[in-house]
C-alpha positions in Angstrom: -0.6 15.1 4.3 -4.1 15.7 5.5 -6.7 13.0 6.3 -8.7 13.4 3.1 -5.6 13.0 1.0 -4.8 9.8 3.0 -8.2 8.4 2.3 -8.0 9.2 -1.5 -4.5 7.8 -1.8 -5.4 4.7 0.2 -8.5 3.9 -1.8 -6.8 4.6 -5.1 -3.6 2.5 -4.3 -5.6 -0.3 -2.7 -8.0 -0.6 -5.6 -5.3 -0.6 -8.2 -3.2 -3.2 -6.2 -6.2 -5.5 -5.8 -6.9 -5.2 -9.6 -3.2 -6.1 -10.4 -2.7 -9.0 -8.0 -4.4 -12.2 -9.2 -6.8 -14.0 -6.8 -9.6 -13.0 -4.5 -8.5 -10.7 -1.7 -12.0 -10.2 -0.5 -13.1 -7.3 1.7 -14.9 -4.1 1.0 -13.9 -0.6 0.6 -12.7 -0.3 4.2 -10.2 -3.1 3.8 -9.1 -1.6 0.4 -8.6 1.7 2.2 -6.5 0.1 5.0 -4.6 -1.9 2.4 -3.8 1.3 0.5 -2.7 3.2 3.6 -0.5 0.3 4.8 0.9 0.0 1.2 1.7 3.7 1.2 3.7 3.4 4.4 5.5 0.3 3.1 6.2 1.8 -0.3 7.2 5.2 1.1 9.6 3.6 3.6 11.2 1.4 1.0 11.5 4.4 -1.4 13.2 6.4 1.4 15.5 3.5 2.2 16.6 3.0 -1.4 17.2 6.8 -1.9 18.9 7.7 1.3 20.0 4.4 2.9 18.1 5.2 6.1 15.1 3.4 7.4 12.3 5.8 8.2 8.5 5.4 8.4 7.4 7.8 5.6 4.6 7.9 3.1 4.4 9.4 -0.4 2.4 12.5 -1.2 -0.7 12.5 -3.3 0.9 12.7 -6.8 1.4 10.3 -9.7 4.8 9.1 -8.4 3.3 8.9 -4.9 0.4 6.7 -6.1 2.9 4.5 -8.0 5.0 4.0 -4.8 1.8 3.4 -2.8 0.5 0.8 -5.3 3.9 -1.1 -5.2 3.7 -1.0 -1.4 0.1 -2.3 -1.4 1.1 -5.2 -3.7 3.8 -6.1 -1.2 1.2 -5.8 1.6 -1.2 -8.2 -0.3 1.7 -10.7 -0.7 2.7 -10.5 2.9 -0.9 -10.9 4.1 -1.3 -13.9 1.8 1.8 -15.5 3.4 0.6 -14.9 6.9 -3.0 -16.1 6.1 -1.8 -19.3 4.4 0.6 -20.2 7.3 -2.3 -20.0 9.8 -4.4 -22.6 8.0 
């Protein structure tokens, strides 16, 4: 997938995940982009693991199912970041 598709997928997945998860995640569009890209890798890797049983670092393509997988991964990333941030307080 090219760089522009990564940016679009990251912004879209990050924004949807931030809208779904309650609370204030803060950050601007760059943190939303990073959250979405990390979520795409988490979601894609989990999707590959569930389908094939092998653990591989993959990401979904820019499609409706790909955005869905990336949003689920971004929700997981928000949850994990919340756990790490709370434990450091």
